[in-house]
VEXVEX-397852 format. One record per residue (C-alpha): residue number from 1; residue in one letter; x, y, z. Coordinates in pm, whole numbers, plus 32768, in hexadecimal, padded with zeros to 4 digits. Layout:
REM residues N
{rec NUM,"a",{X,Y,Z}}
...
//
This chain:
REM residues 329
{rec 1,"m",{800A,8013,8022}}
{rec 2,"r",{8089,813B,7FA4}}
{rec 3,"c",{807C,8285,8075}}
{rec 4,"s",{80A4,83C4,7FF3}}
{rec 5,"l",{8141,84E3,8127}}
{rec 6,"v",{813F,865E,80E6}}
{rec 7,"v",{8235,86EA,81DF}}
{rec 8,"l",{81FF,8850,8218}}
{rec 9,"v",{837A,8928,8241}}
{rec 10,"t",{839D,8A4C,831A}}
{rec 11,"l",{847C,8B2C,827D}}
{rec 12,"g",{84F1,8BEF,83B1}}
{rec 13,"g",{866D,8BE2,837E}}
{rec 14,"f",{866A,8AF1,8242}}
{rec 15,"g",{85DC,8BFD,81A4}}
{rec 16,"s",{875D,8CD6,8195}}
{rec 17,"l",{87D3,8B7F,816F}}
{rec 18,"l",{875B,8B75,803B}}
{rec 19,"p",{879A,8C31,7ECE}}
{rec 20,"a",{86CF,8D79,7EBE}}
{rec 21,"s",{859D,8CF0,7E0F}}
{rec 22,"e",{85DD,8B73,7E35}}
{rec 23,"w",{84D1,8B38,7F5B}}
{rec 24,"a",{83D4,8BF9,7E97}}
{rec 25,"e",{842B,8B4E,7D55}}
{rec 26,"k",{83EA,89FB,7DFA}}
{rec 27,"m",{8289,8A6C,7E0E}}
{rec 28,"f",{8238,8A7F,7CAF}}
{rec 29,"q",{81FA,8939,7BB1}}
{rec 30,"t",{82CB,89B3,7AA0}}
{rec 31,"t",{833C,8B4E,7A43}}
{rec 32,"k",{8336,8B08,78C0}}
{rec 33,"y",{824F,8B01,77C0}}
{rec 34,"n",{826F,8AFC,7627}}
{rec 35,"f",{8104,8B45,75B1}}
{rec 36,"g",{8193,8ADF,7438}}
{rec 37,"t",{80E6,8B4C,731A}}
{rec 38,"m",{7FC3,8C4C,7361}}
{rec 39,"a",{7EE4,8CD8,727D}}
{rec 40,"r",{7EF2,8E5B,721C}}
{rec 41,"g",{7D88,8EA8,7325}}
{rec 42,"s",{7D75,8D9B,73EE}}
{rec 43,"k",{7D70,8D95,7584}}
{rec 44,"p",{7E7E,8CB0,760B}}
{rec 45,"e",{7EB9,8C8B,7775}}
{rec 46,"v",{7F65,8BD1,7864}}
{rec 47,"a",{7F6D,8B85,79BD}}
{rec 48,"f",{8094,8B7F,7A99}}
{rec 49,"e",{8010,8AAA,7BE5}}
{rec 50,"l",{80B6,8AC1,7D31}}
{rec 51,"s",{8099,8A1C,7E51}}
{rec 52,"n",{80D7,8AAF,7FE5}}
{rec 53,"i",{81A9,897E,8043}}
{rec 54,"y",{820C,8A4D,81A7}}
{rec 55,"k",{81B3,8A81,82FA}}
{rec 56,"q",{81B0,8C04,8295}}
{rec 57,"t",{80B4,8CB7,8221}}
{rec 58,"v",{814F,8D30,809A}}
{rec 59,"h",{80EB,8E86,7FEE}}
{rec 60,"i",{80F2,8EEC,7E69}}
{rec 61,"a",{812C,9059,7E72}}
{rec 62,"a",{815F,9081,7CFC}}
{rec 63,"v",{816B,8FE8,7BCC}}
{rec 64,"r",{81E2,90BF,7A66}}
{rec 65,"s",{828B,904E,793A}}
{rec 66,"s",{8374,90BA,7848}}
{rec 67,"c",{82F7,90E7,7703}}
{rec 68,"g",{8167,9168,76C1}}
{rec 69,"c",{812F,902E,7610}}
{rec 70,"t",{80D4,8F5A,7795}}
{rec 71,"i",{7FEB,8FF4,7867}}
{rec 72,"p",{8001,8F60,79C2}}
{rec 73,"q",{7F28,8F25,7AA9}}
{rec 74,"v",{7F2A,8EA9,7C35}}
{rec 75,"v",{7DF2,8D8B,7CC6}}
{rec 76,"n",{7DFD,8D7C,7E31}}
{rec 77,"p",{7F29,8E71,7E6A}}
{rec 78,"t",{7F26,8DF1,7FFC}}
{rec 79,"l",{7F82,8C8A,803D}}
{rec 80,"e",{7F78,8BE7,8164}}
{rec 81,"p",{7FF7,8A78,8185}}
{rec 82,"m",{7FA5,89B6,8098}}
{rec 83,"e",{7EAB,8A98,7FDE}}
{rec 84,"q",{7EF4,8AC7,7E4C}}
{rec 85,"g",{7EEB,8BE5,7D75}}
{rec 86,"k",{7F50,8C39,7C1D}}
{rec 87,"i",{7FF0,8D1C,7B41}}
{rec 88,"v",{7F08,8D38,79F9}}
{rec 89,"c",{7FCB,8DE1,78C5}}
{rec 90,"m",{7EEE,8E65,77B5}}
{rec 91,"f",{7FC9,8E88,7645}}
{rec 92,"d",{7F6E,8FA3,7551}}
{rec 93,"t",{7F3A,8F26,7417}}
{rec 94,"v",{7ED1,9038,738B}}
{rec 95,"s",{7FFC,9182,73C1}}
{rec 96,"h",{80EA,906A,73BB}}
{rec 97,"l",{8159,8F75,72B3}}
{rec 98,"g",{8262,8E96,727A}}
{rec 99,"q",{8354,8DF9,7354}}
{rec 100,"k",{8319,8E9F,74B4}}
{rec 101,"k",{839A,8E25,75F9}}
{rec 102,"s",{835A,8EF4,774D}}
{rec 103,"v",{83C0,8EA0,78D2}}
{rec 104,"v",{82D0,8EC8,79BD}}
{rec 105,"t",{8363,8F4F,7B38}}
{rec 106,"v",{82B0,8EE7,7C10}}
{rec 107,"t",{82DF,8F5E,7D6B}}
{rec 108,"f",{82B3,8F0B,7ED0}}
{rec 109,"d",{82BE,8FCF,8009}}
{rec 110,"k",{827F,8EB0,8109}}
{rec 111,"p",{8302,8DD3,81AA}}
{rec 112,"f",{8463,8E79,8129}}
{rec 113,"s",{8488,8F68,8006}}
{rec 114,"t",{84DC,8EF0,7EA6}}
{rec 115,"e",{8469,8E96,7D5A}}
{rec 116,"v",{842E,8D79,7C4A}}
{rec 117,"q",{844A,8DBF,7B01}}
{rec 118,"l",{8346,8CDD,79EA}}
{rec 119,"s",{83AE,8CF5,78B2}}
{rec 120,"i",{82AD,8D08,7783}}
{rec 121,"n",{82E8,8CA1,75FA}}
{rec 122,"g",{8242,8C9C,74C3}}
{rec 123,"y",{81F7,8D00,7360}}
{rec 124,"v",{80B8,8D96,72DC}}
{rec 125,"r",{808C,8D80,7175}}
{rec 126,"r",{8072,8EDB,707B}}
{rec 127,"d",{7FDB,8DF9,6F7A}}
{rec 128,"l",{7EB7,8D55,7046}}
{rec 129,"v",{7D9D,8E3A,70EA}}
{rec 130,"m",{7CA2,8D9D,7198}}
{rec 131,"k",{7B38,8E2D,7230}}
{rec 132,"p",{7AF2,8E00,734C}}
{rec 133,"g",{7C47,8DB7,73F9}}
{rec 134,"t",{7B7F,8C9C,74BF}}
{rec 135,"v",{7A74,8BD1,74E2}}
{rec 136,"d",{79AE,8C66,760D}}
{rec 137,"f",{7894,8BA2,766C}}
{rec 138,"r",{77FA,8C7C,777A}}
{rec 139,"v",{771E,8BED,787C}}
{rec 140,"v",{766D,8A80,77C1}}
{rec 141,"d",{754F,89F6,78A3}}
{rec 142,"q",{7597,8892,78F0}}
{rec 143,"g",{751B,87AB,77E5}}
{rec 144,"r",{751F,88B5,76C9}}
{rec 145,"p",{75DA,88AE,75A5}}
{rec 146,"a",{7684,8A21,7538}}
{rec 147,"e",{7741,8A6C,7429}}
{rec 148,"q",{7884,8B70,73AC}}
{rec 149,"t",{78B6,8BD5,7271}}
{rec 150,"i",{7A37,8C69,721B}}
{rec 151,"q",{7A86,8CE3,70C4}}
{rec 152,"l",{7BF4,8CA4,7047}}
{rec 153,"d",{7CB0,8D58,6F10}}
{rec 154,"y",{7E17,8CF4,6EC1}}
{rec 155,"a",{7EEF,8DB5,6DBC}}
{rec 156,"g",{7FEA,8CFC,6D0F}}
{rec 157,"r",{802A,8BAB,6C82}}
{rec 158,"v",{7F37,8B71,6B4E}}
{rec 159,"d",{7F3F,8A0C,6BEE}}
{rec 160,"w",{7F21,8A54,6D69}}
{rec 161,"e",{7DE4,89A5,6E33}}
{rec 162,"i",{7D7D,8903,6F54}}
{rec 163,"i",{7D73,8775,6F8C}}
{rec 164,"d",{7CF0,8768,70D0}}
{rec 165,"v",{7C59,87A7,71F7}}
{rec 166,"r",{7CC0,86FC,7328}}
{rec 167,"s",{7C6A,873D,74C4}}
{rec 168,"t",{7CC8,864D,75E0}}
{rec 169,"n",{7B4F,8643,763E}}
{rec 170,"d",{7A52,85B6,7592}}
{rec 171,"y",{7921,86D4,75D6}}
{rec 172,"y",{795A,877C,74C2}}
{rec 173,"e",{790D,8763,7345}}
{rec 174,"v",{79A4,8833,725B}}
{rec 175,"d",{792C,8879,70E7}}
{rec 176,"l",{7A44,890D,7017}}
{rec 177,"i",{79EA,89E8,6ED6}}
{rec 178,"e",{7AA6,8A66,6DCB}}
{rec 179,"t",{7A2C,8B90,6D63}}
{rec 180,"y",{7AD2,8C28,6C59}}
{rec 181,"r",{7C3E,8C05,6B9B}}
{rec 182,"d",{7CF7,8CAA,6AE2}}
{rec 183,"e",{7E93,8CA4,6A53}}
{rec 184,"n",{7E88,8DC2,6B6F}}
{rec 185,"r",{7DBD,8D7C,6C7A}}
{rec 186,"t",{7CD6,8C34,6D22}}
{rec 187,"s",{7BEB,8C71,6E1E}}
{rec 188,"y",{7B20,8B60,6EF5}}
{rec 189,"v",{79F0,8B8A,7000}}
{rec 190,"m",{79EC,8A83,7122}}
{rec 191,"h",{78B2,8A33,71F1}}
{rec 192,"v",{790E,89AB,7321}}
{rec 193,"r",{780F,8924,7432}}
{rec 194,"l",{77FF,8896,7563}}
{rec 195,"k",{775D,876E,7587}}
{rec 196,"e",{762F,8731,7683}}
{rec 197,"s",{76EE,863E,7741}}
{rec 198,"a",{7827,8766,77D4}}
{rec 199,"p",{781F,8729,7920}}
{rec 200,"v",{7804,881A,7A1B}}
{rec 201,"g",{78D7,8924,7A2A}}
{rec 202,"y",{79E7,8A51,79C4}}
{rec 203,"l",{7A7C,8A07,788D}}
{rec 204,"r",{7BC6,8A59,7836}}
{rec 205,"d",{7C57,898A,76F1}}
{rec 206,"q",{7CFC,89AB,75C2}}
{rec 207,"l",{7C89,88FF,7468}}
{rec 208,"t",{7DBA,88E4,7394}}
{rec 209,"l",{7DD2,8927,71F8}}
{rec 210,"i",{7E87,8848,711F}}
{rec 211,"t",{7F07,88E3,6FF0}}
{rec 212,"n",{8000,8861,6EF0}}
{rec 213,"d",{810B,8982,6F35}}
{rec 214,"p",{8227,88BD,6F54}}
{rec 215,"k",{82D1,89C2,7020}}
{rec 216,"r",{81A6,8A20,710A}}
{rec 217,"g",{80D2,88FA,7106}}
{rec 218,"t",{7FBE,893B,7228}}
{rec 219,"i",{7F1B,8A57,728F}}
{rec 220,"p",{7E82,8A8F,73E4}}
{rec 221,"l",{7D03,8AE7,7448}}
{rec 222,"p",{7C8F,8B7A,7598}}
{rec 223,"v",{7B69,8ABF,7604}}
{rec 224,"e",{7ABC,8B41,7745}}
{rec 225,"g",{796E,8B6D,77E7}}
{rec 226,"r",{787F,8AED,790E}}
{rec 227,"v",{7793,89A2,78F2}}
{rec 228,"r",{7687,8A2D,79FF}}
{rec 229,"e",{75BD,892E,7AF2}}
{rec 230,"i",{7467,891E,7AB9}}
{rec 231,"i",{73FD,8824,7B9C}}
{rec 232,"s",{7458,87DE,7CE6}}
{rec 233,"l",{742E,86DA,7E04}}
{rec 234,"s",{73C3,86CA,7F4C}}
{rec 235,"p",{745A,863C,7FEC}}
{rec 236,"k",{7567,859C,7F5F}}
{rec 237,"s",{757C,846F,8056}}
{rec 238,"l",{747B,83C0,8129}}
{rec 239,"s",{74C6,830E,8267}}
{rec 240,"f",{73C4,8226,82F7}}
{rec 241,"g",{74B9,81E6,842E}}
{rec 242,"h",{7471,809F,8509}}
{rec 243,"v",{7320,7FD2,8484}}
{rec 244,"l",{72CE,7E6C,853D}}
{rec 245,"p",{7273,7D76,8409}}
{rec 246,"g",{70FD,7D99,8376}}
{rec 247,"t",{70EC,7F52,83F1}}
{rec 248,"k",{707A,8026,82E5}}
{rec 249,"i",{711C,8193,82E4}}
{rec 250,"p",{70D5,8298,8206}}
{rec 251,"k",{7151,839C,8171}}
{rec 252,"k",{7161,84B2,8068}}
{rec 253,"i",{7207,851A,7F41}}
{rec 254,"v",{71D3,867F,7EBE}}
{rec 255,"v",{7271,86C3,7D57}}
{rec 256,"r",{7230,87F8,7CA0}}
{rec 257,"s",{728F,88C9,7B85}}
{rec 258,"k",{725B,8A3A,7ABB}}
{rec 259,"r",{7188,89A3,79FE}}
{rec 260,"p",{7032,887F,79C1}}
{rec 261,"f",{70CD,873D,79AD}}
{rec 262,"r",{7034,85ED,79E3}}
{rec 263,"i",{70E3,84DB,7ABA}}
{rec 264,"v",{7120,8396,79DA}}
{rec 265,"e",{71BB,82A3,7A8F}}
{rec 266,"v",{720E,8273,7C14}}
{rec 267,"t",{7312,814D,7C50}}
{rec 268,"c",{73DA,807E,7D95}}
{rec 269,"d",{7480,7F34,7D33}}
{rec 270,"d",{73F8,7EA6,7E94}}
{rec 271,"d",{7292,7E55,7E9B}}
{rec 272,"c",{7267,7ECF,802E}}
{rec 273,"f",{7266,8028,7F5E}}
{rec 274,"v",{713F,8078,7F04}}
{rec 275,"f",{7095,81ED,7E54}}
{rec 276,"k",{6F53,825F,7DD4}}
{rec 277,"t",{6FB4,82F9,7C66}}
{rec 278,"p",{6ECC,8488,7C30}}
{rec 279,"s",{6E61,846C,7AEB}}
{rec 280,"d",{6E29,85D6,7ADD}}
{rec 281,"h",{6EE1,86F8,79FC}}
{rec 282,"k",{6F6E,8802,7ACB}}
{rec 283,"k",{707A,88AB,7B9C}}
{rec 284,"t",{7050,8800,7CD8}}
{rec 285,"h",{701C,867D,7D23}}
{rec 286,"v",{701A,8608,7E90}}
{rec 287,"i",{70B2,845B,7E43}}
{rec 288,"p",{6FF3,8395,7F95}}
{rec 289,"v",{714D,82B6,7FD1}}
{rec 290,"t",{70F7,8159,80BE}}
{rec 291,"f",{7202,80AA,8166}}
{rec 292,"v",{71B0,7EF5,81A2}}
{rec 293,"a",{7287,7E6C,829E}}
{rec 294,"i",{729D,7CFC,8216}}
{rec 295,"g",{7374,7C23,8226}}
{rec 296,"q",{74CE,7BAA,82F3}}
{rec 297,"p",{7557,7CD0,83C4}}
{rec 298,"r",{7633,7D9D,82FE}}
{rec 299,"r",{76BB,7F05,827B}}
{rec 300,"v",{75F2,7F8C,8152}}
{rec 301,"t",{76B4,806C,8072}}
{rec 302,"k",{75E1,80E1,7F2A}}
{rec 303,"r",{75D1,819B,7E21}}
{rec 304,"i",{7461,8255,7DCF}}
{rec 305,"q",{745E,82D6,7C53}}
{rec 306,"i",{732F,83C5,7BF3}}
{rec 307,"e",{731B,83D3,7A86}}
{rec 308,"t",{72A0,852E,79D6}}
{rec 309,"d",{7202,8582,78A3}}
{rec 310,"l",{72D4,86DF,7892}}
{rec 311,"g",{73EE,86E2,7764}}
{rec 312,"n",{745B,85A0,771A}}
{rec 313,"g",{73DC,84FC,7808}}
{rec 314,"t",{7468,857E,798E}}
{rec 315,"v",{74CA,84A9,7A77}}
{rec 316,"m",{74DE,8507,7BE4}}
{rec 317,"e",{756E,8405,7D0D}}
{rec 318,"c",{750F,83FC,7E8B}}
{rec 319,"l",{75EB,833E,7F58}}
{rec 320,"a",{751A,8258,805B}}
{rec 321,"t",{75A4,81AB,818D}}
{rec 322,"a",{74F8,80B2,8298}}
{rec 323,"t",{758B,7F9E,83B7}}
{rec 324,"v",{747B,7E8B,83A3}}
{rec 325,"t",{74B7,7E19,8527}}
{rec 326,"t",{7438,7D1F,861C}}
{rec 327,"p",{7393,7DA8,876F}}
{rec 328,"e",{74CA,7D1D,8840}}
{rec 329,"n",{75AA,7E1B,8775}}
//
């Protein structure tokens, strides 16, 4: 069995023995990032994550960039022990073209004064313009699709083309349509759809455009937005406590949504749980759940699944626990 151990270090005199910025650099996962090739008008950004591994409070006093091509911002400047923060850096691809390199200096004033330098570089193409510069779905209700359209204009090789669009996630669909081509210019329209199956949470992702350019064959396209939960379950867990054989314990689960919906099915792989499934169409449903203590003394831990007709069939889960016992216990 493998165990992980987190050890918090007290800087004290230890901090003064380290090189000027080494104690602060140890908090960062990485201090370098290469954006690669970027289209003009895109809005790429990178988050340098750091974690306070010390017993003292760490404070970031300021950040500055050596180049106007990079705009840094601090997320959570005061870090208590084990807290995490970020230095988010956005690359300006409108005003700065060609090969660019910048150094973002992070200034700490607690527990000691020091600086850490973050290195950023990338190449902004002059021959490719992207409007808008990012796929921004904004706020999307869970279970509902969304779509954004991107215009790409290229001026250069007559045979230049986009041959593929890739993503590490399967909840994006992309339609790429070539709308114009002559000896000087090529244009595409790209429709990016967010599938109904996209999970609840923030989208901070990237699509990668694959071209036939032998030197700079890939182009990143940032994706952002938020999938908002439209259905809630209360409580998220049910505890029936200690129950004697033959006893029936009733409880209720309340399911709410911002729009009317139906409960399609309530299931559990243990016959001890008995449900009454509502059949109406409304915003709030109360589901009676009864635990029937049958069988030998045992500990019961089961998941109750509630399927609705929202989106592509949103399924909620409630964890139910009970202990079938004997009078002697």
